[in-house]
GUZA-64981 format. One record per residue: residue in three letters; z, y, x of N, C-alpha, C, O, CB in turn. Coordinates in pm, whole numbers, plus 50000, padded with zeros to 5 digits. Atoms other than C-alpha are relative to their C-alpha. Glycine has a CB too. Layout:
// GUZA-64981
ALA  Z  Y  X  Z  Y  X  Z  Y  X  Z  Y  X  Z  Y  X;
...
This chain:
// GUZA-64981
MET  49907  50086  50073  61837  62719  92325  50123  49973  50086  50111  49931  50201  49931  49866  49961;
LYS  49877  50024  49926  62201  62692  92429  50029  49850  50010  49986  49770  49926  50117  50073  49933;
SER  49969  50140  49976  62336  62366  92567  50150  49977  50004  50228  50066  50037  49936  49953  50130;
ALA  49859  50038  49997  62666  62181  92540  50013  49858  50050  49931  49771  50019  50064  50014  49860;
PHE  49969  50135  49954  62815  61881  92714  50141  49967  49951  50235  50043  49974  49990  49988  50156;
ILE  49873  50039  50060  63097  61694  92538  50039  49862  50050  49963  49766  50034  49991  50002  49845;
THR  49954  50132  49953  63298  61414  92697  50059  49922  49883  50117  49980  49791  50104  50015  50114;
GLY  49946  50085  50106  63397  61119  92480  49942  50031  49864  50013  50031  49764  50149  50012  49994;
ALA  50062  49951  50124  63147  61226  92216  49921  49895  49925  49845  49929  49833  49910  50115  50031;
ASN  50075  50105  50070  63008  60891  92107  50070  49955  49872  50019  49868  49801  49980  49882  50092;
LYS  49929  50036  50122  63265  60870  91827  50102  50107  49966  50124  50200  50043  50069  49862  50014;
GLY  49886  49917  50038  63543  61045  91637  49977  50150  50002  49872  50199  49962  50112  49971  50086;
ILE  50003  49855  50000  63618  61412  91687  49890  50053  50091  49826  50154  50060  50134  50056  50043;
GLY  50105  49956  49908  63380  61442  91982  49864  49997  49933  49785  50090  49948  49998  49913  50124;
LEU  50127  50012  50070  63089  61320  91770  49989  50103  49889  49883  50162  49868  49985  49859  49942;
ALA  49999  49900  50107  63188  61545  91480  49973  50140  50057  49903  50221  49995  50134  49998  49924;
THR  50024  49871  49934  63192  61841  91719  49855  50012  50041  49794  50118  50027  50091  50016  50123;
ALA  50141  50000  49960  62850  61744  91851  49911  50035  49881  49816  50113  49895  49960  49864  50058;
LYS  50080  49971  50120  62710  61751  91497  50010  50147  49962  49911  50209  49922  50046  49912  49883;
GLN  49981  49859  50032  62858  62095  91439  49914  50088  50089  49850  50182  50041  50148  50039  50015;
LEU  50079  49918  49907  62690  62236  91748  49851  49976  49982  49771  50069  49998  50041  49970  50144;
LEU  50141  50028  50028  62362  62064  91669  49953  50083  49880  49842  50135  49879  49978  49850  49973;
GLN  50032  49920  50118  62369  62237  91332  49989  50149  50032  49924  50224  49960  50105  49978  49893;
LYS  50005  49860  49957  62418  62567  91515  49884  50027  50096  49872  50137  50150  50132  50038  50067;
GLY  50118  49980  49917  62100  62514  91715  50017  49966  50147  49931  50002  50228  49957  50138  49988;
PHE  49977  50039  49861  62247  62374  92037  49922  49874  50036  49888  49793  49950  50149  49978  50024;
TYR  50045  50127  49945  62098  62107  92256  50127  49934  50054  50192  49990  50142  49887  50018  50111;
VAL  49871  50062  49969  62387  61863  92292  49985  49874  50084  49904  49786  50054  50076  49968  49872;
TYR  49995  50117  49914  62455  61613  92567  50131  49928  49973  50240  49981  49995  49986  50038  50151;
ILE  49884  50080  50038  62689  61339  92454  50046  49915  50119  49974  49827  50166  49968  49911  49878;
GLY  49945  50079  49891  62911  61204  92728  50066  49875  49944  50149  49883  49852  50101  50082  50082;
SER  49947  50127  50049  62994  60837  92678  50036  49912  50118  49955  49895  50210  49899  49929  49907;
ARG  49959  50087  49890  63191  60606  92905  49909  49879  50009  49875  49835  50119  50146  49955  49981;
ASN  50095  50111  50006  62965  60321  92794  49866  50056  49955  49853  50103  49841  50051  49886  49904;
LEU  50129  49939  50032  62602  60434  92803  49936  49937  49877  49874  50007  49797  49907  49989  50119;
GLU  50061  50067  50114  62490  60174  92551  50057  50055  49869  49982  50076  49773  50023  49849  50008;
ASN  49941  49939  50120  62737  60313  92295  49944  50138  49975  49918  50176  49861  50153  50007  50013;
GLY  50057  49866  50014  62604  60660  92363  49858  49996  49947  49821  50076  49862  50003  50071  50132;
LEU  50140  50011  50044  62243  60552  92317  49991  49957  49854  49902  50000  49781  49925  49900  50089;
GLN  49998  50042  50140  62328  60382  91988  50030  50118  49908  49972  50131  49800  50103  49890  49977;
VAL  49967  49880  50078  62482  60707  91863  49881  50094  49993  49854  50153  49888  50122  50073  50060;
ILE  50118  49914  49998  62172  60900  91968  49898  49953  49897  49837  50034  49827  49936  50002  50141;
GLU  50094  50055  50099  61958  60667  91757  50042  50037  49859  49959  50075  49777  49991  49847  50014;
LYS  49949  49967  50133  62180  60726  91455  49985  50150  49970  49949  50189  49859  50147  49959  49988;
LEU  50012  49855  50020  62180  61103  91506  49855  50039  49974  49827  50123  49888  50054  50075  50122;
LYS  50142  49968  50019  61802  61115  91535  49950  49952  49864  49859  50011  49806  49916  49939  50112;
ALA  50034  50048  50134  61777  60911  91215  50048  50097  49893  49999  50097  49781  50059  49861  49976;
GLN  49948  49897  50090  61976  61194  91055  49936  50136  50026  49985  50239  49981  50153  50010  50015;
ASP  50077  49879  49969  61723  61449  91187  50066  50092  50100  50034  50211  50105  49974  50076  49876;
TYR  49947  49923  49887  61933  61565  91482  49916  49960  50121  49936  49853  50178  50155  49973  50023;
SER  50095  50038  49895  61662  61573  91748  50040  50048  50139  50005  49985  50238  49865  50053  49967;
ASN  49968  49941  49869  61806  61790  92026  50129  49944  50058  50228  50016  50075  50011  50150  49988;
VAL  49878  50066  49954  62055  61540  92159  49965  49886  50095  49869  49812  50072  50083  49948  49881;
GLU  50019  50108  49903  62080  61304  92457  50137  49946  50042  50240  50012  50023  49920  50050  50124;
ALA  49876  50062  49954  62341  61070  92601  50003  49997  50153  49900  49978  50218  50014  49857  49944;
ILE  49980  50009  49856  62483  61076  92953  50125  49916  50025  50230  49939  49964  50013  50142  50066;
GLN  49885  50085  49970  62711  60810  93098  50100  50077  50085  50064  50141  50184  49955  49872  50073;
ILE  49895  49938  49920  63044  60943  93223  50133  49935  49969  50175  49925  49854  50007  50151  49975;
ASP  49863  50049  50008  63380  60786  93289  50084  50104  50072  50077  50115  50195  50017  49855  50064;
VAL  49929  49887  49941  63614  61079  93347  50106  49958  50101  50157  50041  50175  50065  50082  49891;
THR  49901  50049  49903  63853  60859  93549  49936  49954  50130  50005  49912  50223  50080  49885  49940;
ASP  50074  50051  49884  63583  60771  93802  49927  50116  50068  49837  50176  50008  49900  49888  49957;
ASN  50061  49888  49928  63486  61030  94066  49849  49986  50010  49776  50083  49987  50059  50012  50138;
ASN  50144  50021  49984  63144  60876  94127  49927  50015  49868  49817  50071  49864  49973  49862  50059;
SER  50062  49987  50130  63069  60855  93756  49986  50146  49960  49883  50187  49906  50081  49924  49895;
VAL  50004  49858  50033  63154  61222  93709  49893  50071  50083  49817  50152  50031  50138  50065  50023;
LYS  50101  49939  49913  62941  61323  94008  49859  49962  49955  49769  50046  49953  50022  49958  50146;
ASN  50132  50046  50046  62650  61113  93882  49960  50068  49870  49843  50100  49849  49999  49848  49983;
ALA  50028  49932  50126  62680  61270  93537  49956  50144  50025  49864  50194  49960  50123  49998  49908;
ARG  50039  49863  49964  62662  61617  93694  49858  50003  50055  49780  50091  50020  50098  50058  50104;
VAL  50134  50006  49943  62352  61519  93891  49898  49974  49890  49792  50037  49886  49991  49890  50108;
GLU  50091  50034  50110  62191  61367  93582  49976  50119  49909  49863  50147  49870  50056  49882  49919;
LEU  50016  49884  50086  62258  61673  93370  49921  50109  50071  49841  50179  50008  50137  50054  49956;
GLY  50072  49901  49923  62129  61897  93649  49851  49975  50007  49773  50068  50027  50055  50005  50138;
LYS  50142  50033  50004  61797  61714  93635  49935  50047  49870  49814  50068  49863  49979  49850  50018;
ARG  50054  49971  50133  61762  61805  93269  50009  50148  49964  49925  50198  49888  50074  49920  49897;
ILE  49984  49859  50034  61887  62165  93252  50040  50080  50125  50095  50026  50221  50107  50018  49890;
GLY  49967  49913  49888  61929  62462  93484  50137  50061  49989  50198  50099  50090  49899  50107  50012;
ASN  49866  49946  50021  62251  62587  93330  50063  49935  49877  49994  49882  49790  49997  50154  49984;
LEU  49925  50057  50112  62522  62470  93090  50079  50112  49934  50149  50187  50002  50093  49885  50048;
ASP  49932  49892  50071  62659  62701  92821  50140  49963  49953  50230  50046  49953  49918  50042  49881;
VAL  49870  50041  50055  62947  62497  92679  50041  49864  50057  49962  49770  50058  49994  49994  49847;
LEU  49940  50128  49959  63172  62226  92823  50120  49976  49911  50210  50060  49903  50041  50001  50152;
ILE  49886  50037  50084  63407  62051  92583  50063  49875  50058  50005  49766  50054  49956  49978  49851;
ASN  49924  50113  49945  63666  61829  92749  50075  49932  49885  50189  49966  49854  50099  50047  50112;
ASN  49947  50067  50119  63728  61598  92455  50059  49863  50030  50150  49819  49960  49892  49986  49897;
ALA  49953  50135  49971  63784  61257  92616  50150  49998  50025  50203  50080  50100  49925  49942  50121;
GLY  49856  50009  49982  64146  61152  92596  50054  49868  49946  49990  49804  49862  50069  50117  49932;
ILE  49934  50121  50049  64382  60860  92542  50147  50030  49972  50205  50122  50031  49986  49884  50104;
SER  49858  49978  50032  64731  60835  92393  50092  49917  50089  50204  49957  50118  50026  49966  49854;
GLY  49917  50089  49920  64856  60546  92605  50096  49917  49915  50158  49824  49965  50078  50079  50101;
VAL  49907  50069  50089  65056  60428  92304  49944  49863  49962  49829  49851  49923  50028  50084  49873;
LYS  50042  50135  50036  65042  60054  92243  50099  49943  49898  50212  49989  49884  49992  49910  50126;
PHE  49922  50058  50109  65173  59837  91961  50023  49851  50024  49944  49783  50089  49929  50022  49866;
ASP  49974  50143  49992  65334  59496  91938  49928  49929  49886  49855  49992  49810  50152  49971  49996;
GLN  50072  50078  50101  65211  59215  91711  50039  50037  49857  49969  50001  49762  50024  49853  50023;
ASN  49957  49957  50133  65405  59366  91420  49959  50143  49968  49994  50197  49863  50150  49987  49989;
GLY  50047  49865  50023  65243  59705  91458  50100  50108  50036  50083  50224  49996  49962  50016  49859;
ASN  49899  49902  49959  65549  59875  91609  49968  50054  50140  49913  49983  50224  50140  49937  49998;
TYR  50021  49940  49869  65532  60116  91903  50076  49921  50107  50189  49879  50085  50045  50147  50000;
ILE  49934  50061  49886  65611  59955  92238  50062  50113  50081  49989  50197  50135  49900  49915  50086;
PRO  49932  49888  49934  65875  60185  92397  49948  50033  50139  49945  50149  50178  50146  49971  50009;
GLN  50046  49978  49863  65737  60138  92748  49872  50081  50008  49826  50115  50117  49980  49868  50068;
THR  50125  49924  50000  65424  60327  92639  50015  50141  49944  49917  50215  49938  49895  49926  49921;
TRP  49991  49866  50057  65570  60640  92484  50135  50070  50014  50139  50193  50004  49965  49994  49858;
THR  49870  49932  49998  65944  60708  92522  50033  50054  50138  49990  50001  50240  50108  49905  49955;
ALA  49959  49937  49874  66097  60933  92786  50093  49911  50081  50098  49921  50203  50067  50134  49972;
THR  49903  50084  49931  66361  60673  92868  49942  49868  50050  49999  49805  50139  50116  49972  49909;
GLU  50051  50132  49965  66139  60365  92895  49855  49995  50045  49811  49894  50101  50017  49912  49885;
ALA  50143  50002  49963  65776  60463  92955  49986  49975  50149  50057  50034  50230  49931  50134  49960;
THR  50018  50038  49861  65652  60314  93279  49916  50102  50077  49837  50177  50018  49936  49862  50009;
ILE  50079  49913  49914  65507  60505  93571  49851  49965  49987  49766  50053  49989  50046  49988  50147;
ASP  50140  50042  50014  65189  60300  93530  49938  50060  49874  49821  50098  49873  49990  49846  49997;
THR  50051  49940  50124  65155  60428  93173  49974  50148  50020  49871  50200  49976  50098  49978  49884;
PHE  50021  49858  49970  65201  60786  93289  49872  50019  50082  49791  50107  50051  50121  50058  50076;
LYS  50118  49988  49915  64937  60735  93559  49871  49979  49921  49774  50051  49939  50008  49900  50116;
GLU  50119  50032  50078  64691  60581  93314  49961  50117  49910  49844  50156  49904  50023  49875  49916;
VAL  50027  49891  50094  64723  60863  93059  49961  50129  50073  49868  50198  50033  50121  50024  49912;
TYR  50031  49878  49923  64725  61145  93315  49863  49991  50065  49795  50093  50081  50107  50024  50107;
ASP  50129  50015  49933  64418  61001  93485  49886  50044  49909  49785  50099  49955  49979  49855  50044;
THR  50103  49957  50097  64216  61065  93168  50026  50142  49952  49938  50227  49959  49996  49905  49881;
ASN  49971  49875  50070  64391  61358  93002  50017  50122  50090  49996  50235  50046  50124  49984  49920;
VAL  49980  49887  49908  64464  61570  93309  49900  49992  50116  49814  50080  50129  50145  50000  50055;
TYR  50088  50009  49884  64287  61450  93623  49853  49989  49958  49765  50042  50025  50040  49879  50086;
GLY  50137  50013  50049  63978  61357  93422  49940  50135  49964  49824  50162  49993  49995  49908  49881;
VAL  50046  49867  50038  63952  61708  93283  49973  50085  50124  49874  50158  50130  50103  50070  49909;
VAL  50020  49925  49876  63994  61858  93630  49872  49954  50070  49793  50036  50117  50122  49983  50095;
ARG  50121  50054  49937  63725  61626  93770  49875  50057  49935  49786  50109  50003  49998  49847  49991;
VAL  50119  49958  50074  63475  61716  93499  49980  50151  50011  49869  50197  50037  50010  49957  49853;
THR  50012  49854  49996  63550  62088  93493  49950  50048  50135  49859  50130  50141  50134  50065  49968;
GLN  50041  49956  49867  63517  62130  93867  49858  49955  50032  49784  50028  50098  50096  49947  50105;
ALA  50134  50051  49972  63203  61916  93882  49891  50079  49929  49782  50096  49983  49991  49854  49961;
PHE  50102  49932  50081  63021  62110  93609  50010  50153  50007  49932  50223  49941  50011  49955  49857;
LEU  49977  49856  49997  63148  62458  93697  49879  50076  50051  49850  50186  50003  50121  50031  50087;
ASP  50117  49929  49947  62839  62549  93897  49892  50019  49895  49827  50124  49891  49943  49926  50120;
LEU  50098  49988  50107  62612  62481  93599  50045  50102  49896  49963  50176  49842  49976  49865  49934;
LEU  49945  49904  50095  62842  62682  93373  49987  50143  50050  49961  50235  49972  50146  49968  49971;
LYS  50008  49866  49942  62838  62978  93611  49860  50060  49989  49844  50181  50000  50043  49996  50145;
LYS  50137  49952  50016  62461  63002  93561  49970  50044  49857  49862  50097  49829  49903  49892  50042;
SER  50016  49958  50139  62512  63067  93188  50044  50145  49984  50132  50192  50056  50082  49909  49906;
ALA  49962  49861  50027  62532  63421  93052  50132  50007  49924  50205  50104  49935  49891  50072  49921;
GLU  49878  50003  50080  62815  63320  92817  50065  49862  50007  50066  49790  49907  49970  50037  49854;
PRO  49941  50133  49986  62993  63011  92952  50131  49985  49923  50215  50075  49920  50025  49969  50147;
ARG  49879  50030  50078  63259  62851  92734  50053  49863  50039  49977  49767  50054  49971  50007  49847;
ILE  49934  50129  49976  63509  62577  92814  50107  49982  49894  50193  50068  49876  50061  49992  50145;
VAL  49899  50031  50102  63713  62416  92536  50072  49872  50042  50011  49768  50064  49934  49983  49858;
MET  49916  50115  49969  64000  62184  92621  50059  49949  49869  50127  50023  49799  50113  50037  50103;
VAL  49946  50056  50123  64089  61952  92334  50143  49956  50026  50168  49867  50108  49913  49881  49950;
SER  49858  50025  49976  64468  61945  92313  50068  49951  49873  50003  49898  49783  50069  50127  50050;
SER  49921  50044  50115  64746  61871  92067  50128  50082  49993  50179  50127  50096  50034  49848  50010;
THR  49874  49927  50015  65049  62046  91926  50116  49926  50065  50218  49988  50097  50030  50024  49852;
VAL  49890  50073  49935  65262  61769  92076  50014  50039  50147  50111  50001  50213  49979  49849  49987;
GLY  49991  49951  49864  65188  61933  92410  50058  50140  50009  50069  50196  50118  49865  49998  50061;
SER  49942  49866  50003  65342  62263  92301  50150  49994  50028  50225  49935  49950  49974  50068  49864;
LEU  49858  49997  49970  65680  62320  92468  50074  50082  49895  50189  50051  49861  50025  50059  50140;
THR  49939  49915  50102  65750  62590  92209  50033  49919  49875  50144  49927  49822  49907  50117  49964;
LEU  49979  50079  50122  65707  62353  91915  50092  49882  50026  50179  49852  49944  49867  49951  49946;
GLN  49919  50118  49972  65861  62050  92080  50149  50032  50012  50233  49945  49991  49953  49933  50128;
SER  49859  49962  49985  66184  62243  92139  50054  50073  49876  50167  50122  49877  50018  50088  50122;
ASP  49960  49930  50122  66196  62394  91787  50036  49900  49890  49947  49834  49837  49886  50094  49952;
PRO  49959  50095  50105  66402  62186  91537  49938  50030  49864  49938  49943  49776  50151  50001  49987;
ASN  50063  49964  50126  66224  62371  91256  49853  49961  49993  49791  49973  49887  50014  50148  49976;
TRP  50139  50047  50001  65883  62240  91359  49990  49876  49912  50073  49786  49923  49951  49968  50144;
GLN  50009  50108  50099  65766  62004  91086  49985  49862  50063  50021  49761  50001  49883  50026  49909;
ALA  50017  50130  49935  65683  61730  91336  50107  49974  50106  50093  49883  50188  49862  49991  50063;
TYR  49898  50006  49895  65998  61778  91545  50060  49860  50016  50084  49815  50128  50112  50099  49970;
SER  49929  50128  49995  66152  61441  91455  49909  49880  50026  49958  49772  50058  50072  49978  49872;
TYR  50087  50117  49979  65843  61223  91488  49884  50027  50097  49812  49935  50134  49945  49954  49867;
GLY  50108  49970  49906  65601  61405  91719  50044  49990  50144  50007  50074  50226  49945  50137  49974;
LYS  49944  50015  49866  65778  61280  92028  49933  49885  50075  49972  49769  50062  50152  49978  49992;
PHE  50071  50098  49919  65540  61102  92263  50000  50052  50144  49914  50131  50183  49852  49976  49948;
ALA  49973  49941  49869  65665  61169  92615  49881  49995  50094  49856  50092  50167  50116  49930  50063;
VAL  50112  50014  49906  65362  61041  92803  49883  50087  49956  49836  50172  50031  49956  49853  50012;
TYR  50114  49925  50051  65084  61181  92586  50031  50149  49992  49951  50233  50033  49959  49947  49862;
GLY  49964  49860  50016  65269  61503  92508  50008  50074  50133  49959  50186  50145  50132  50012  49930;
SER  49987  49934  49869  65350  61580  92870  49864  50014  50068  49842  50108  50144  50095  49923  50090;
SER  50134  49988  49941  64989  61512  92970  49928  50121  49944  49856  50191  50016  49917  49872  49973;
LYS  50063  49883  50061  64874  61776  92724  50068  50130  50045  50002  50233  50058  50004  49989  49847;
SER  49930  49883  49946  65143  62017  92846  49945  50034  50139  49923  50151  50171  50152  49976  50007;
ALA  50055  49979  49866  65012  61970  93200  49859  50057  49990  49821  50145  50067  49999  49868  50080;
LEU  50136  49949  50020  64658  62026  93076  50001  50146  49956  49918  50226  49997  49924  49914  49897;
ASN  49986  49861  50044  64770  62344  92903  50020  50093  50120  49956  50198  50129  50119  50014  49901;
MET  49974  49917  49883  64904  62480  93231  49876  50013  50087  49847  50120  50139  50115  49942  50082;
TYR  50125  49993  49924  64582  62391  93410  49905  50100  49935  49838  50177  50004  49933  49860  50008;
THR  50089  49909  50072  64392  62579  93141  50040  50145  50021  49954  50231  50039  50001  49967  49851;
VAL  49952  49864  49977  64609  62888  93181  49954  50050  50137  49905  50162  50150  50155  50005  49990;
HIS  50039  49960  49865  64539  62894  93555  49848  50013  50013  49799  50103  50080  50052  49900  50102;
LEU  50146  49994  49996  64168  62822  93508  49950  50129  49935  49864  50198  49990  49939  49877  49930;
ALA  50039  49877  50070  64133  63105  93257  50033  50123  50083  49957  50220  50085  50069  50008  49863;
TYR  49958  49887  49916  64322  63337  93492  49902  50019  50116  49859  50131  50145  50143  49978  50054;
GLU  50092  49990  49887  64097  63257  93787  49862  50049  49959  49791  50109  50039  49989  49866  50069;
LEU  50133  49962  50050  63788  63318  93572  50005  50125  49912  49909  50156  49842  49938  49885  49921;
ARG  49976  49887  50093  63929  63627  93395  49900  50114  50016  49873  50185  49919  50139  50053  50020;
ASP  50092  49889  49977  63682  63872  93553  49854  49956  49994  49766  50021  50050  50027  50064  50135;
THR  50135  50055  50017  63378  63663  93462  49972  49988  49851  50061  50014  49769  49986  49861  50071;
PRO  50032  50018  50143  63195  63595  93132  50066  49878  49936  50052  49858  49815  49852  49990  49984;
PHE  49940  50122  50054  63390  63268  93092  50105  50030  49892  50177  50129  49899  50063  49919  50112;
LYS  49891  50006  50096  63609  63203  92788  50051  49857  50002  49977  49763  49974  49955  50044  49854;
VAL  49941  50133  49984  63848  62911  92839  50122  49990  49910  50218  50066  49927  50038  49972  50149;
ASN  49888  50012  50094  64080  62798  92561  50032  49855  49969  49950  49765  49986  49968  50074  49871;
MET  49955  50131  50047  64282  62502  92435  49993  49998  49848  50028  50097  49783  50143  49969  50049;
VAL  50010  50012  50145  64222  62377  92081  50058  49867  49953  50018  49760  50001  49854  50014  49954;
ASP  49949  50120  50066  64424  62130  91875  49916  49980  49873  49921  50064  49784  50154  50013  49966;
PRO  50083  50023  50118  64182  61979  91620  50078  49958  49877  50024  49952  49767  49897  49896  50031;
GLY  49918  50044  50112  64472  61863  91405  50009  49848  49992  49933  49776  50057  49946  50055  49870;
TYR  49980  50143  50021  64595  61522  91296  49883  49948  49917  49868  49985  49801  50137  49970  49930;
THR  50131  50033  50056  64266  61350  91217  49978  49850  49987  50027  49772  50069  49890  50060  50085;
LYS  50033  50140  50025  64138  61020  91077  49901  49948  50103  49780  49961  50087  49943  49984  49858;
THR  50083  50066  49899  64008  60842  91388  50074  49876  50047  50187  49850  50004  49967  50096  50120;
ASP  49930  50117  49946  64090  60525  91578  50121  50042  50082  50212  49962  50106  49904  49915  50086;
PHE  49888  49946  49922  64324  60746  91782  50128  50004  49917  50237  49988  49971  49966  50141  50051;
THR  49884  49990  50089  64555  60781  91478  50006  49884  49901  50077  49891  49800  49995  50132  49924;
ASN  50009  50114  50091  64477  60445  91317  49948  50046  49863  49986  49993  49759  50138  49932  49985;
TYR  50070  49945  50117  64266  60647  91069  50093  50062  49897  50074  50048  49776  49920  49891  49934;
ASN  49913  49919  50084  64548  60860  90933  49973  50148  50030  49937  50183  50143  50151  49965  50024;
GLY  50015  49858  49976  64523  61235  90886  49885  50063  49924  49837  50009  49825  49981  50025  50144;
GLY  50105  49924  50066  64260  61492  90793  49861  49950  50033  49844  49854  50107  50012  50143  50036;
GLU  50139  50042  49983  63883  61469  90787  49947  50040  50137  49978  50147  50189  49912  50060  49890;
VAL  50052  49976  49866  63697  61444  91116  49906  50119  50004  49895  50186  50106  49929  49876  50050;
GLU  50092  49886  50005  63444  61705  91004  50075  50131  50020  50026  50222  50088  49924  50002  49867;
GLU  49919  49880  49986  63719  61967  90980  50046  50016  50144  50047  50127  50198  50120  49995  49905;
ALA  49958  49995  49860  63844  61878  91327  49885  50047  50088  49904  50127  50179  50050  49862  50047;
GLY  50118  49959  49924  63492  61916  91463  49971  50148  49986  49933  50214  50083  49879  49920  49957;
LYS  50022  49857  50023  63460  62261  91306  50098  50084  50080  50062  50188  50135  50014  50032  49850;
ARG  49897  49925  49928  63785  62375  91466  49968  50010  50148  49991  50114  50211  50137  49935  49980;
ILE  50035  49997  49858  63666  62281  91812  49874  50082  50023  49869  50165  50113  49980  49857  50054;
ALA  50127  49928  49985  63311  62412  91768  50020  50151  49988  49951  50228  50055  49899  49953  49896;
LYS  49973  49858  50021  63450  62747  91652  50029  50071  50131  49982  50182  50154  50118  50019  49904;
TYR  49961  49936  49875  63596  62817  91995  49898  49979  50112  49911  50033  50221  50134  49948  50044;
ALA  50114  50010  49909  63278  62705  92168  49899  50110  49971  49811  50139  50052  49933  49861  49989;
LEU  50096  49900  50048  63095  62976  91974  50051  50143  50007  49982  50234  49963  49961  49969  49859;
ILE  49942  49867  49998  63324  63274  92037  49917  50096  50086  49851  50055  50181  50144  49995  50051;
ASP  50082  49901  49931  63164  63598  92156  50073  50061  50119  50186  50022  50152  49957  50109  49904;
GLU  49947  49941  49877  63226  63813  92462  50127  50081  49978  50201  50108  50073  49895  50089  50063;
ASN  49881  49920  50030  63498  64012  92286  50122  49915  49965  50229  49967  49937  49971  50095  49887;
SER  49892  50091  50040  63709  63706  92212  50096  49975  50117  50070  50012  50231  49942  49867  49950;
VAL  49894  50024  49902  64022  63592  92394  49969  49881  50088  49880  49800  50060  50133  49979  49929;
THR  50009  50114  49910  64058  63350  92680  50141  49964  50045  50230  50049  50047  49907  50029  50122;
GLY  49869  50044  49955  64349  63144  92805  50102  49988  49888  50220  50011  49911  50052  50093  50104;
ARG  49910  50011  50115  64497  63085  92459  50001  49858  49945  49915  49776  49977  49959  50100  49890;
PHE  49980  50133  50058  64618  62784  92262  49993  50014  49848  50068  50090  49788  50138  49938  50044;
PHE  50023  49987  50143  64496  62736  91906  50025  49870  49924  49987  49762  49969  49859  50048  49975;
SER  49984  50111  50093  64600  62507  91621  49997  50058  49860  50098  50107  49810  50133  49919  50027;
GLU  50014  49944  50135  64469  62613  91283  50076  49918  49898  50111  49969  49791  49854  50009  49961;
GLU  49919  50084  50088  64652  62322  91124  50144  50050  49999  50209  50052  49894  49994  49852  50044;
THR  49862  49952  49987  64984  62460  91252  50015  50145  49957  50114  50181  49893  50046  49984  50143;
ASN  49996  49858  50032  64906  62829  91213  49870  50043  49934  49780  50094  50002  50027  50084  50127;
PRO  50124  49967  50071  64638  62885  90945  49966  50149  50004  49849  50185  49986  50011  49955  49858;
GLU  50025  49856  50005  64677  63264  90965  49918  50049  50119  49811  50108  50101  50131  50075  49994;
THR  50073  49953  49882  64570  63337  91323  49951  49886  50088  49866  49906  50174  50089  50092  50082;
GLY  50040  50116  49919  64535  62989  91470  50078  49986  50129  50092  49874  50180  49855  50008  50032;
GLU  49937  50006  49869  64728  63078  91783  50143  49947  49992  50218  49982  49901  50000  50138  50065;
ILE  49865  50053  49994  65042  62887  91876  50056  50017  50141  49981  50046  50234  50002  49850  49958;
GLY  49935  49983  49871  65293  62904  92160  49978  49882  50092  49966  49768  50048  50148  50021  49981;
TRP  50016  50105  49900  65248  62710  92479  50126  49915  50010  50131  49822  50089  49966  50061  50137;
């Protein structure tokens, strides 16, 4: 039975992805910053007849937490087949009237502290987790790493006035964190190019979760889009960026 570990999987897109992989016969380990929240989700999943699932506490911004999660997972399995780096934050905050606070998203006013907070989860957190779990992945015959990204991190789209979200998809902190993550992914895929690894970025699309104040598409569809690239075979590509919402024909979009 193949195994998967998903960060930030106690809710939203991460949870939807977990369900998709469970349906495909995977044993899924749900990473949750708060273990109690993770355990509550496990109870609900088992009530829905998803039995091959466990929770592991992990705070991707905490080195010790990540190391402990690796040790804990290593006690349960000898190798890991799929790592999905799903945990992420936008950093965007709102005032009492529901308006964006400029200091949390604009290029001219966003504070360094906001940049640090968002990068610590979206970039450094992914690096922490990926490097910590790489040894378990290397023991798999078909290791897969999926980085959950966003089209707002695409330099190609962000600089194209014809992009449908050009005028409103401007979030300097969050977008730049995903651009940085994209570059990390390119280098990671390159370094692992002569191995069985497949490493790709996937934009699940604008989805109804607390991340978007419950605007957008269905979470089940987002979960399918991510799971798809966790299931690719040995002949598939690596080091690519996919957004099926943006490009329904091939899924691939420009970095």
